[in-house]
C-alpha positions as CSV (number, residue, x, y, z in Angstrom):
1,M,17.6,17.7,3.6
2,F,15.4,16.6,6.4
3,L,11.2,17.5,6.4
4,F,10.4,18.5,9.4
5,W,8.0,21.7,10.8
6,P,9.3,23.8,12.9
7,A,7.0,24.3,16.5
8,A,5.8,27.9,15.3
9,A,4.3,26.5,11.9
10,A,2.8,23.0,14.1
11,D,-0.7,24.9,13.9
12,G,-0.7,23.4,10.3
13,V,0.0,27.0,8.6
14,A,2.6,26.6,5.5
15,N,6.2,27.4,6.3
16,D,8.8,27.6,3.9
17,N,11.5,25.9,5.9
18,S,9.7,22.4,6.1
19,T,8.8,19.9,3.7
20,M,6.3,18.3,6.1
21,F,2.7,18.2,6.5
22,A,1.0,18.6,10.3
23,V,-3.0,18.5,10.1
24,K,-5.1,21.9,12.0
25,F,-7.1,21.3,14.8
26,K,-11.1,21.1,14.0
27,A,-12.3,24.1,15.7
28,T,-15.8,23.8,17.9
29,E,-18.6,25.9,19.6
30,K,-18.7,26.5,23.5
31,T,-21.4,23.5,24.3
32,I,-22.6,22.7,28.0
33,F,-23.6,18.9,28.9
34,N,-24.9,20.0,32.6
35,K,-28.4,21.1,31.8
36,A,-29.4,18.2,29.0
37,L,-27.7,15.5,31.1
38,A,-29.7,16.2,34.0
39,E,-32.6,16.2,32.6
40,Y,-32.0,12.8,31.2
41,I,-31.5,11.5,34.3
42,A,-34.0,12.5,36.2
43,S,-36.3,11.7,33.4
44,S,-35.0,8.5,31.9
45,Y,-33.4,7.1,35.1
46,A,-35.7,8.2,38.1
47,E,-32.8,9.7,39.7
48,P,-31.7,13.3,41.3
49,P,-29.2,14.8,38.8
50,E,-27.7,16.3,42.3
51,V,-26.0,12.9,42.9
52,Y,-24.2,13.5,39.4
53,R,-23.3,17.3,40.1
54,D,-19.8,16.7,40.4
55,D,-19.9,14.3,37.1
56,L,-21.7,16.6,34.9
57,R,-19.2,20.0,36.2
58,V,-16.3,17.5,35.6
59,L,-17.6,16.4,31.9
60,D,-18.0,20.3,31.1
61,E,-14.5,21.0,32.1
62,L,-13.0,17.8,30.5
63,R,-14.3,19.3,27.2
64,E,-13.3,23.0,28.0
65,A,-10.0,21.9,28.2
66,A,-9.9,19.5,25.0
67,T,-11.0,22.4,22.9
68,A,-9.6,25.6,24.3
69,A,-6.0,26.9,23.5
70,L,-5.1,24.2,20.9
71,D,-1.4,24.1,20.1
72,A,1.1,21.6,19.2
73,N,2.1,20.4,23.1
74,P,2.0,17.2,24.7
75,N,-0.5,18.3,27.0
76,V,-3.1,19.2,24.5
77,L,-2.9,15.6,23.2
78,K,-3.4,14.5,27.0
79,R,-6.8,16.5,27.7
80,N,-8.1,15.1,24.3
81,I,-7.5,11.7,25.1
82,R,-8.8,11.7,28.5
83,Y,-12.0,13.6,27.2
84,Y,-12.3,11.2,24.3
85,G,-12.1,8.2,27.1
86,Q,-14.8,9.3,29.1
87,L,-16.8,10.3,26.2
88,A,-16.7,6.4,24.9
89,F,-17.9,5.5,28.3
90,I,-20.9,7.7,28.6
91,L,-21.8,6.8,25.3
92,S,-22.9,3.4,27.2
93,K,-24.9,5.1,29.7
94,F,-26.7,7.8,27.8
95,P,-27.8,7.7,23.6
96,A,-26.5,9.8,21.0
97,D,-29.3,12.2,20.8
98,V,-29.3,13.0,24.4
99,G,-30.5,16.3,23.5
100,I,-26.9,18.7,23.2
101,S,-26.0,20.0,19.9
102,F,-22.5,20.3,19.0
103,T,-20.9,22.4,16.7
104,W,-17.7,21.8,14.7
105,H,-15.6,23.2,12.0
106,N,-14.1,21.8,8.8
107,S,-10.1,21.7,9.4
108,F,-9.1,22.6,6.1
109,T,-11.9,25.1,5.2
110,S,-13.2,26.6,8.7
111,D,-16.1,28.0,7.1
112,T,-17.5,25.1,6.7
113,E,-19.4,23.3,9.9
114,V,-21.8,20.7,10.8
115,S,-24.1,21.3,13.8
116,C,-26.0,18.3,15.3
117,Q,-27.4,16.2,18.4
118,D,-24.8,13.4,18.5
119,L,-22.7,12.0,20.6
120,Y,-20.8,10.2,18.3
121,F,-20.2,12.6,15.8
122,E,-18.4,14.7,19.4
123,R,-16.6,11.6,19.5
124,A,-14.9,11.3,16.1
125,S,-14.4,15.1,16.2
126,V,-12.1,14.8,19.0
127,L,-10.7,12.0,18.0
128,F,-9.7,13.7,14.4
129,N,-7.9,16.3,16.7
130,I,-6.2,13.9,18.7
131,G,-4.7,12.3,15.0
132,A,-3.9,16.3,14.1
133,A,-1.8,16.3,17.6
134,Y,0.2,13.1,16.6
135,S,0.7,14.6,14.2
136,Q,1.6,18.1,15.1
137,L,3.8,17.1,17.3
138,G,5.5,14.7,14.9
139,C,6.6,17.7,13.1
140,R,7.7,19.8,15.8
141,E,10.7,16.8,16.5
142,G,14.0,17.9,15.5
143,H,16.0,16.0,12.9
144,S,19.6,16.3,14.8
145,D,19.7,13.0,16.8
146,M,18.0,9.5,16.6
147,D,16.4,10.0,19.8
148,S,14.3,13.0,17.8
149,L,13.9,10.8,14.8
150,N,12.4,8.1,16.8
151,R,9.9,10.1,18.7
152,A,8.9,11.7,15.4
153,F,8.5,8.2,13.8
154,N,6.4,7.0,17.0
155,Y,3.8,10.2,16.4
156,F,3.3,9.7,12.8
157,Q,2.6,6.3,13.1
158,Q,0.4,7.0,15.9
159,A,-1.3,9.8,13.6
160,A,-1.3,6.9,10.7
161,G,-3.1,4.8,13.4
162,T,-5.3,7.2,14.8
163,F,-7.2,8.7,11.6
164,G,-7.4,4.9,9.9
165,Y,-9.4,3.8,13.3
166,L,-11.5,6.8,12.9
167,Q,-12.4,5.7,9.3
168,R,-12.9,2.4,9.8
169,K,-14.5,2.1,13.2
170,I,-15.4,5.4,14.4
171,V,-17.2,7.4,11.3
172,G,-19.6,5.1,10.6
173,E,-21.1,5.2,13.7
174,C,-22.2,9.0,13.2
175,R,-25.6,9.7,12.5
176,T,-25.2,13.0,10.7
177,Q,-23.7,14.4,7.5
178,L,-20.3,14.8,8.3
179,T,-17.3,17.4,7.2
180,T,-15.7,16.7,4.3
181,D,-12.3,16.1,6.5
182,M,-14.0,13.1,8.0
183,S,-14.8,11.8,4.7
184,A,-13.5,7.8,3.6
185,Y,-11.4,9.7,1.2
186,M,-9.8,12.7,3.2
187,L,-8.9,10.2,6.5
188,T,-7.6,7.7,3.9
189,T,-5.5,10.5,2.3
190,L,-4.4,11.6,6.1
191,E,-3.3,7.9,7.0
192,N,-1.2,7.3,4.0
193,L,0.3,11.0,4.5
194,M,1.6,10.1,8.1
195,L,3.0,6.8,7.2
196,C,4.5,8.7,4.7
197,Q,5.9,10.9,6.8
198,A,6.8,8.0,9.6
199,Q,8.7,5.9,6.8
200,E,10.7,9.4,5.5
201,C,12.1,9.5,9.1
202,V,13.2,6.1,8.8
203,W,14.6,6.7,6.0
204,H,16.7,10.0,7.6
205,R,17.2,7.7,10.8
206,S,18.8,5.4,7.8
207,A,21.2,7.9,6.4
208,L,22.2,9.2,9.7
209,S,23.2,6.1,11.0
210,R,25.2,5.5,7.6
211,M,23.2,2.4,6.6
212,K,24.2,0.5,3.7
213,D,23.2,2.1,0.4
214,A,21.3,-0.4,-1.0
215,N,19.0,-0.7,2.4
216,I,18.5,3.1,2.2
217,A,17.2,2.6,-1.0
218,R,14.7,0.1,-0.4
219,I,13.3,2.5,2.4
220,A,13.6,5.3,0.1
221,T,11.4,3.5,-2.7
222,H,9.0,2.3,-0.1
223,V,8.5,6.0,1.0
224,A,8.0,6.7,-2.9
225,E,5.3,4.3,-2.6
226,L,3.6,5.8,0.1
227,Y,3.5,9.3,-1.6
228,E,2.3,8.0,-4.4
229,Q,-0.8,6.0,-2.5
230,A,-1.5,9.3,-0.7
231,M,-1.4,11.4,-3.8
232,Q,-3.9,9.0,-5.4
233,S,-6.2,9.4,-2.6
234,A,-5.8,12.8,-2.2
235,S,-6.4,13.1,-6.0
236,Q,-10.0,12.2,-5.5
237,G,-13.0,14.6,-7.1
238,S,-15.0,14.8,-3.8
239,L,-11.8,16.1,-2.0
240,A,-11.5,19.4,-4.9
241,G,-12.9,21.8,-2.2
242,T,-11.4,20.5,0.9
243,I,-7.6,19.4,0.2
244,P,-5.4,22.6,1.1
245,N,-3.7,23.9,-1.8
246,G,-0.4,22.1,-2.5
247,W,-0.9,19.1,-1.0
248,V,-1.7,17.2,-4.1
249,D,1.7,18.7,-5.9
250,H,3.6,18.5,-3.0
251,L,2.9,14.4,-2.7
252,K,3.6,14.1,-6.8
253,V,6.7,15.8,-5.9
254,K,8.5,13.8,-3.2
255,G,7.1,10.6,-4.8
256,L,9.3,11.3,-7.6
257,Y,12.0,12.7,-4.9
258,F,12.0,9.3,-3.4
259,R,11.9,7.2,-6.8
260,A,15.1,9.3,-7.8
261,E,17.0,9.1,-3.9
262,A,16.1,5.3,-4.2
263,Q,18.3,5.1,-7.6
264,Q,21.0,7.5,-6.5
265,R,21.5,5.1,-3.4
266,K,21.0,1.4,-5.7
267,S,23.8,3.4,-8.2
268,M,26.6,4.1,-4.6
269,S,25.6,0.3,-3.8
270,C,26.4,-0.6,-7.8
271,L,29.6,1.6,-7.3
272,A,31.0,0.0,-4.1
273,S,30.1,-3.8,-5.4
274,S,31.8,-3.0,-8.7
275,Q,28.9,-3.3,-11.1
276,Y,30.0,0.0,-13.2
277,G,27.4,-0.1,-15.5
278,E,24.6,-0.7,-13.6
279,E,25.3,2.3,-11.3
280,V,25.3,4.3,-14.7
281,A,22.0,3.0,-15.6
282,R,20.6,3.9,-11.6
283,L,22.0,7.4,-12.1
284,Q,19.9,7.8,-15.5
285,A,17.1,6.3,-14.0
286,A,17.1,8.9,-11.3
287,Q,18.1,11.9,-13.8
288,E,14.7,10.9,-15.6
289,Y,13.0,11.1,-12.2
290,C,14.5,14.6,-11.1
291,N,13.7,15.6,-15.0
292,Q,10.0,15.2,-14.2
293,I,10.2,17.3,-11.2
294,S,11.8,20.3,-13.3
295,E,9.2,20.0,-15.7
296,L,6.8,19.7,-13.4
297,V,8.0,23.2,-12.0
298,S,9.0,24.7,-15.2
299,Y,5.7,23.8,-17.5
300,D,3.5,25.6,-15.0
301,Q,4.5,28.6,-12.7
302,R,1.7,27.5,-10.1
303,W,3.9,24.6,-8.8
304,S,6.6,27.2,-8.1
305,K,4.2,29.2,-6.3
306,L,2.6,26.3,-4.5
307,L,5.7,24.3,-3.5
308,R,7.5,25.7,-0.1
309,A,11.1,27.1,-0.9
310,A,12.1,24.0,1.1
311,V,10.8,21.6,-1.5
312,L,12.4,23.4,-4.2
313,E,15.9,23.5,-2.8
314,M,16.1,20.1,-1.9
315,V,14.4,18.8,-5.4
316,K,17.4,21.3,-6.9
317,S,19.8,20.2,-4.6
318,Q,19.3,16.3,-5.6
319,A,19.2,17.2,-9.4
320,E,22.7,18.6,-9.0
321,L,24.1,15.7,-7.2
322,V,22.2,13.3,-9.7
323,S,23.8,15.0,-12.4
324,S,27.3,15.3,-11.1
325,N,27.3,11.7,-10.4
326,R,25.7,10.3,-13.8
327,T,28.8,12.5,-15.1
328,R,31.6,11.3,-13.2
329,A,30.3,7.6,-13.5
330,E,29.3,7.6,-17.5
331,H,33.3,9.3,-17.7
332,D,35.0,6.8,-15.8
333,N,33.1,3.5,-17.5
334,D,33.7,4.9,-20.9
335,V,37.1,5.4,-20.3
336,I,38.3,2.5,-17.8
337,Y,35.7,-0.2,-16.9
338,L,33.7,-0.4,-20.1
339,D,30.8,-2.3,-18.4
340,P,28.3,-2.8,-20.4
341,V,25.3,-0.6,-19.4
342,P,21.7,-1.8,-19.2
343,V,18.7,-0.6,-20.2
344,I,16.8,1.3,-17.3
345,S,13.7,-0.8,-18.5
346,S,15.7,-3.8,-17.8
347,L,16.7,-2.7,-14.1
348,P,15.8,-5.2,-11.1
349,D,13.1,-3.5,-9.3
350,I,14.1,-1.9,-5.9
351,S,12.5,-4.4,-3.2
352,P,10.4,-2.2,-0.4
353,Y,11.6,-2.2,3.0
354,K,8.5,-1.5,4.9
355,L,8.7,-0.4,8.6
356,A,6.5,2.6,9.0
357,E,3.1,0.8,9.7
358,S,-0.3,2.3,11.2
359,K,-0.3,2.0,15.2
360,T,-3.8,3.0,16.7
361,P,-2.6,3.8,20.5
362,E,-4.3,0.9,22.8
363,I,-6.0,3.9,24.7
364,I,-8.0,4.9,21.5
365,E,-9.0,1.3,20.9
366,N,-10.0,0.3,24.5
367,P,-10.5,3.3,27.0
368,G,-12.4,1.1,28.9
369,K,-9.2,-0.5,30.6
370,F,-7.6,2.8,31.6
371,L,-10.5,4.4,33.3
372,G,-9.8,4.7,36.6
373,G,-6.3,5.0,36.0
374,E,-3.6,8.5,35.6
375,E,-4.5,8.9,32.2
376,L,-8.6,8.7,32.0
377,G,-9.1,9.9,35.6
378,P,-12.4,7.9,37.6
379,P,-14.9,7.1,35.2
380,L,-18.0,9.7,34.9
381,F,-21.8,8.5,35.8
382,K,-20.2,5.7,37.3
383,G,-23.3,4.9,39.5
384,L,-25.8,5.1,36.7
385,V,-27.8,1.7,35.8
386,P,-28.6,1.1,32.1
387,F,-32.4,0.5,31.4
388,V,-33.6,-2.9,32.3
389,I,-35.4,-2.3,28.7
390,H,-32.4,-1.3,26.9
391,Q,-30.4,-4.2,28.2
392,A,-33.2,-6.5,27.3
393,A,-33.7,-5.4,24.2
394,S,-30.2,-5.0,23.2
395,L,-29.2,-8.3,24.1
396,Y,-32.5,-9.8,21.8
397,E,-31.0,-7.5,19.0
398,D,-27.7,-9.7,19.5
399,R,-29.4,-13.5,19.5
400,K,-31.6,-12.7,16.8
401,D,-28.7,-10.9,14.4
402,Q,-26.3,-14.5,15.6
403,L,-29.3,-16.7,14.3
404,V,-30.5,-14.9,11.4
405,S,-27.4,-13.6,10.0
406,K,-24.7,-16.1,11.6
407,D,-26.6,-19.1,11.7
408,L,-29.2,-19.3,9.4
409,I,-28.0,-16.7,6.5
410,T,-24.2,-17.2,7.0
411,A,-24.8,-21.1,6.9
412,L,-27.2,-20.5,3.4
413,D,-24.6,-18.5,1.7
414,E,-21.6,-21.4,2.4
415,L,-24.0,-23.6,0.9
416,T,-24.4,-21.7,-2.1
417,A,-20.9,-20.6,-2.3
418,D,-19.9,-24.6,-2.3
419,C,-22.3,-25.6,-4.7
420,E,-21.0,-23.4,-7.2
421,S,-17.5,-24.2,-6.3
422,V,-18.0,-27.8,-7.0
423,L,-19.6,-26.4,-10.6
424,N,-16.9,-24.1,-11.5
425,S,-14.4,-27.0,-10.5
426,L,-16.1,-29.3,-12.9
427,N,-16.5,-26.4,-15.4
428,M,-19.8,-27.8,-15.5
429,P,-21.6,-24.7,-17.0
430,H,-19.1,-24.1,-19.6
431,A,-19.0,-27.5,-21.0
432,L,-22.5,-28.0,-21.3
433,E,-22.3,-24.9,-23.9
434,A,-19.5,-25.8,-25.6
435,I,-21.5,-29.3,-26.1
436,K,-24.7,-27.6,-27.4
437,K,-22.5,-25.0,-29.1
438,P,-19.2,-26.3,-30.4
439,I,-16.3,-24.3,-31.6
440,G,-13.6,-24.4,-33.5
441,L,-9.8,-24.1,-32.2
442,P,-9.6,-21.7,-29.5
443,P,-8.4,-18.2,-31.0
444,N,-5.0,-18.9,-29.2
445,I,-4.0,-21.8,-30.8
446,L,-4.7,-20.3,-34.1
447,V,-2.2,-17.4,-33.5
448,G,-0.2,-19.2,-32.1
449,A,0.6,-21.6,-35.2
450,D,-0.1,-18.5,-37.6
451,E,3.5,-17.1,-35.9
452,I,5.1,-20.3,-36.2
453,R,4.2,-21.0,-39.7
454,S,5.5,-17.3,-40.3
455,D,8.6,-17.9,-38.8
456,G,9.6,-20.7,-41.0
457,G,7.7,-23.7,-38.7
458,Y,9.7,-26.4,-36.8
459,I,12.6,-26.0,-39.1
460,G,12.9,-22.3,-38.5
461,I,13.3,-23.1,-34.7
462,K,15.8,-25.0,-35.5
463,R,17.8,-23.3,-37.5
464,L,17.9,-20.4,-34.8
465,L,18.9,-22.7,-32.5
466,D,21.4,-24.2,-34.3
467,S,22.8,-20.5,-35.1
468,A,23.2,-20.1,-31.6
469,I,25.0,-22.7,-30.8
470,V,27.8,-21.5,-33.9
471,S,27.4,-17.7,-32.7
472,N,28.5,-19.5,-29.2
473,T,31.5,-21.5,-30.6
474,R,32.9,-18.9,-32.8
475,A,32.8,-16.5,-29.5
476,N,34.5,-19.3,-27.8
477,E,37.6,-19.4,-30.5
478,L,38.2,-15.9,-30.1
479,L,38.3,-16.0,-26.3
480,D,40.8,-18.7,-27.1
481,A,42.6,-16.9,-29.5
482,A,42.9,-13.8,-27.1
483,E,43.9,-16.4,-24.6
484,K,46.6,-17.7,-26.9
485,A,47.8,-14.1,-27.7
486,L,48.3,-13.2,-23.8
487,Y,50.0,-16.3,-23.5
488,D,52.5,-15.9,-26.5
489,E,53.0,-12.5,-25.3
490,A,53.9,-13.2,-21.8
491,Q,56.5,-15.8,-22.9
492,E,58.2,-13.4,-25.2
493,D,58.1,-11.2,-22.0
494,Q,59.9,-13.9,-20.2
495,R,62.5,-14.7,-23.1
496,V,63.6,-11.3,-22.9
497,Q,64.0,-11.0,-19.2
498,Q,66.3,-14.4,-19.5
499,R,68.4,-12.7,-22.3
500,V,70.0,-10.1,-19.9
501,P,73.7,-11.6,-18.7
502,K,73.9,-12.7,-15.0
503,G,75.1,-9.0,-13.2
504,G,74.3,-7.4,-15.8
505,R,72.4,-3.6,-15.5
506,Q,68.6,-4.3,-16.9
507,A,66.4,-1.5,-17.3
508,K,63.4,-1.4,-15.0
509,R,60.5,-3.1,-16.8
510,I,56.7,-4.4,-15.3
511,E,56.5,-7.8,-16.2
512,S,53.5,-9.5,-18.9
513,A,51.2,-10.8,-16.2
514,E,50.7,-7.7,-14.4
515,L,50.2,-5.5,-17.4
516,T,47.4,-8.4,-18.9
517,N,45.8,-9.1,-15.6
518,K,43.0,-6.8,-16.3
519,F,42.5,-8.1,-19.8
520,R,42.7,-12.1,-18.5
521,A,39.7,-11.1,-16.0
522,E,37.9,-9.5,-18.8
523,I,38.5,-13.2,-21.0
524,A,37.5,-14.8,-17.7
525,K,34.5,-13.1,-17.0
526,Y,32.8,-13.3,-21.0
527,R,33.9,-16.8,-20.8
528,D,31.8,-17.3,-17.9
529,V,28.8,-15.6,-19.6
530,I,29.5,-17.7,-22.8
531,N,29.3,-20.8,-21.0
532,R,26.2,-20.0,-19.2
533,A,24.7,-19.1,-22.0
534,R,25.2,-22.7,-24.0
535,E,23.5,-23.9,-21.0
536,S,20.6,-22.0,-21.4
537,D,20.6,-23.0,-25.4
538,A,21.0,-26.3,-24.0
539,T,18.0,-26.6,-21.8
540,I,16.0,-24.6,-25.0
541,K,16.8,-27.2,-27.2
542,A,15.9,-29.9,-25.1
543,Q,12.0,-28.6,-24.3
544,V,12.3,-27.7,-28.5
545,D,13.0,-31.3,-28.9
546,M,10.9,-32.9,-26.3
547,W,7.8,-30.9,-27.9
548,S,8.8,-31.1,-31.5
549,Q,5.5,-33.0,-32.5
550,F,3.5,-30.2,-31.6
551,F,5.5,-27.4,-33.2
552,S,5.2,-29.5,-36.5
553,L,1.7,-29.8,-36.0
554,L,1.0,-26.0,-35.4
555,G,3.4,-25.3,-38.2
556,S,1.5,-27.5,-40.6
557,P,-2.3,-26.2,-42.4
558,R,-5.1,-25.2,-40.0
559,D,-7.1,-28.1,-41.8
560,E,-4.7,-30.5,-40.7
561,I,-4.5,-29.6,-37.0
562,E,-8.2,-29.6,-36.7
563,R,-8.1,-33.2,-37.6
564,Q,-5.4,-33.7,-35.0
565,V,-7.7,-32.0,-32.6
566,P,-10.7,-34.1,-30.5
567,S,-14.0,-32.4,-31.6
568,T,-16.3,-31.7,-28.6
569,T,-19.5,-33.0,-30.4
570,A,-19.8,-36.7,-29.9
571,N,-20.7,-39.5,-32.2
572,P,-23.8,-40.9,-31.8
573,I,-23.1,-43.8,-33.8
574,T,-20.1,-44.5,-31.2
575,D,-21.6,-43.0,-28.4
576,P,-25.7,-43.5,-28.4
577,H,-26.1,-42.7,-24.6
578,H,-24.3,-39.3,-25.3
579,S,-28.1,-37.0,-25.7
580,Q,-29.4,-38.4,-22.7
581,I,-26.0,-38.2,-20.9
582,V,-26.2,-34.4,-21.9
583,G,-30.1,-34.0,-21.1
584,R,-29.8,-35.4,-17.4
585,L,-27.0,-32.9,-16.8
586,Q,-28.9,-30.1,-18.0
587,Q,-31.5,-31.3,-15.7
588,Y,-29.9,-30.8,-12.8
589,M,-28.7,-27.8,-13.8
590,D,-32.1,-26.2,-14.3
591,E,-33.0,-27.8,-10.9
592,I,-29.5,-26.1,-9.3
593,T,-30.8,-22.5,-10.8
594,L,-34.3,-23.0,-9.5
595,M,-33.1,-24.1,-5.9
596,K,-30.7,-20.7,-5.9
597,R,-33.4,-18.5,-6.7
598,E,-35.8,-19.7,-4.2
599,R,-32.8,-19.7,-1.6
600,A,-32.1,-16.2,-2.3
601,K,-36.0,-15.5,-2.2
602,S,-36.1,-17.0,1.2
603,T,-32.8,-15.2,2.6
604,E,-34.4,-11.9,1.4
605,K,-37.8,-12.3,3.3
606,L,-36.3,-13.9,6.6
607,K,-34.2,-10.3,6.5
608,R,-37.2,-8.5,6.3
609,V,-39.1,-10.2,9.1
610,A,-35.9,-9.8,11.8
611,N,-35.8,-6.2,10.3
612,E,-39.7,-5.6,11.1
613,D,-39.4,-7.3,14.5
614,D,-39.6,-5.3,17.6
615,I,-39.5,-6.8,21.1
616,T,-39.9,-3.2,22.9
617,P,-43.3,-3.4,23.1
618,A,-43.3,-6.6,24.5
619,L,-41.0,-5.8,27.4
620,N,-42.8,-2.7,28.1
621,E,-45.7,-4.7,29.0
622,E,-43.9,-7.2,31.0
623,M,-42.1,-4.2,33.1
624,Q,-45.8,-2.8,33.3
625,R,-47.0,-6.2,34.5
626,L,-44.3,-6.6,36.9
627,A,-44.7,-3.4,38.3
628,A,-48.5,-4.0,39.3
629,L,-47.7,-7.3,41.2
């Protein structure tokens, strides 16, 4: 079963025929740019607003078109992108608090709204709706053909990139308290959710194209990881009143579902490669994930009410398939293959195959490149010349920031970091402390010595190795005996075949080699295992012999170990300069500590002076002087 919303449900309303989520649009109230911007042009730019009458009209029309009749439609996306691009441009012409009040409602709780005079807030809200449009277009696509899956995959990646760009670059510029749907946790959750659904498109596309089961398992593993990340961010306490009902439950169930899917697909790969024991173990692991989902739904009736019918049907079908395959695999292995079944915890992890990633459309990141083109149209208010004072002040602030933050403070921080790095590489602070307050043997050495003594010391280790060698030899003898029995039986069968007189009638008889071929293969497999075990034992034995002196020492009493370990306290008789050297090192450390403290004070003072510095009055005076000439 694939997990898309039909177009009728793309506005964000729950639909039982789907298991994917789209984000609802933010609603807004009607707002007019014309009057406020015209007044600002007249008062600040000293130009007649009539010159920009068409630009003012077009800007109001763009907002009306972008915020009215919102639905899952490519034209809605284009209109919002066009308005967003023009907003980004006019922010270079007008201040954010130009005097226009914008009101936007929370996407998930429409009764919550924020009103403020902030063009950055307007831009952020429009960008949120662009991400919502991408998510809805992704949910609207079907899943019966590769083209639809590719389009959905791209839409979800662009939705993730849009929400991520909004969280990292745009929201921080807003100068007001935002609704919780644009909080860092919520935007991170939406980005993660869109990535989940993009990777899910890859998973379904791989199944549709009959990709190898091992690769599908890797893709499903990454889907599960993404759903777990989304659930973690969605579970933040600050989102309790914002996150829609059922979202966290949905994310948890989908994460478990794809964990089970990964194990199920891996079991099919194991079956194809005759790894029957691992196939059973993988199916057991998948069954555990299915059981976790079943326990969640059965334990709390809230789950069965909040989860959509399509999700419940999906996990039910999966549980039945896993159970059926496990029964079949266990029966075949017990009766036919007799392959050892590994413990689930010992199974190798399924490495994720990551294909989905956040992709911010270039027109969102760099709208200026598209101004004048078909996507955004000609730039509005292009003829307005920014204030000379504003430009000069901005240039001054940039150069001041370059000088203070990068040339001075960053250089000082790098010197401090280099000093810390050198001291840490020499372990200087800890070494001085150890000399002043010498301690006994490290606790980990004492614990290791106690363990070795409790196991019989070095003799006990040798005894274990000898036992392993004896067991290996005994196993080889058993295999030799089995091989000889098969050889004798084959010889006897050959003699029986030869006793039939020439031309005589012989009963149809299967040759011994054909009957015992499976046993010979099993003997070869176990002999290979024993040989590898012998090599491993030899490696361990060589290491034990190499370190035998130290094992023997650790098996000795504690007093003996302490006598063998060099003391951290020098003997003044044999080292007359010890105290002088330690004192000089401590003096240097004290000087370094004082230097770092003074450097931190200087840095804070530099920052404070830079923050208090304002060149605007001087620029105003210079402009008045030039105007008087």
